[in-house]
C-alpha positions in Angstrom: -9.5 -20.3 -178.9 -10.8 -22.2 -175.9 -10.0 -21.3 -172.4 -9.5 -24.1 -169.7 -13.0 -24.0 -168.3 -14.5 -24.5 -172.1 -12.1 -27.6 -173.0 -13.2 -29.5 -169.4 -16.6 -28.5 -169.5 -17.6 -28.0 -173.2 -19.1 -24.1 -173.2 -17.8 -21.2 -172.9 -18.8 -18.8 -169.8 -21.2 -16.1 -170.3 -23.1 -16.2 -167.8 -23.2 -16.9 -163.9 -27.1 -18.0 -165.1 -25.5 -20.3 -167.8 -23.2 -22.0 -165.5 -25.5 -23.0 -163.0 -27.7 -24.5 -165.5 -25.0 -26.4 -167.5 -23.5 -28.0 -164.6 -25.0 -30.5 -162.1 -23.4 -31.0 -158.6 -24.1 -34.5 -157.1 -22.5 -34.9 -154.0 -18.7 -34.5 -155.0 -19.0 -35.0 -158.2 -19.2 -32.1 -160.9 -21.2 -32.9 -164.3 -20.8 -31.0 -167.4 -24.4 -31.3 -169.0 -23.1 -30.3 -172.0 -20.5 -32.7 -172.9 -21.2 -35.3 -170.4 -17.7 -34.9 -168.5 -17.9 -35.6 -164.6 -15.1 -34.2 -162.5 -14.4 -35.1 -158.2 -14.4 -32.1 -156.4 -14.1 -31.5 -152.4 -14.1 -28.6 -149.8 -10.4 -27.0 -149.6 -9.5 -25.9 -146.6 -6.6 -22.9 -145.8 -5.0 -22.4 -143.1 -4.5 -19.7 -141.2 -1.3 -18.5 -140.6 -1.8 -19.3 -136.4 -2.8 -22.7 -137.8 0.7 -22.9 -139.5 2.0 -21.3 -136.2 0.6 -23.7 -134.2 1.5 -27.0 -136.5 5.0 -26.1 -136.3 5.4 -25.6 -132.3 3.8 -28.9 -132.0 6.8 -30.6 -134.9 9.2 -29.7 -132.4 11.2 -28.3 -135.4 13.6 -25.3 -135.3 13.5 -23.3 -139.3 17.2 -22.5 -138.4 18.0 -26.2 -138.9 16.9 -26.5 -142.2 19.6 -26.0 -144.9 18.0 -26.1 -148.8 20.3 -26.7 -151.7 20.6 -23.4 -154.0 20.1 -25.1 -156.7 16.5 -26.1 -155.2 16.4 -22.4 -154.3 14.1 -19.8 -156.8 14.5 -16.5 -154.1 17.3 -14.3 -155.9 18.7 -11.0 -154.0 18.0 -7.9 -155.5 20.9 -7.0 -159.0 22.4 -10.6 -159.2 21.2 -13.0 -161.1 22.4 -15.6 -158.6 20.3 -17.9 -156.3 20.0 -16.1 -152.8 
């Protein structure tokens, strides 16, 4: 059974060296040398908690003002099957 990587790239991962041999990166294009498929790629930027706090402060929003419909909430309290 193929895993997601083999399904996309055309080969199963056996070693780091094999992956480096079978893939090429040209700018923002990742290509499989096995099946010829090409994919766009870019850098992933994850914000720190501090950066998120700064963004929230700059929006001048108050979290207490937000109301989320219960039908869209996936949190559950302990011992209950009802939405929180």
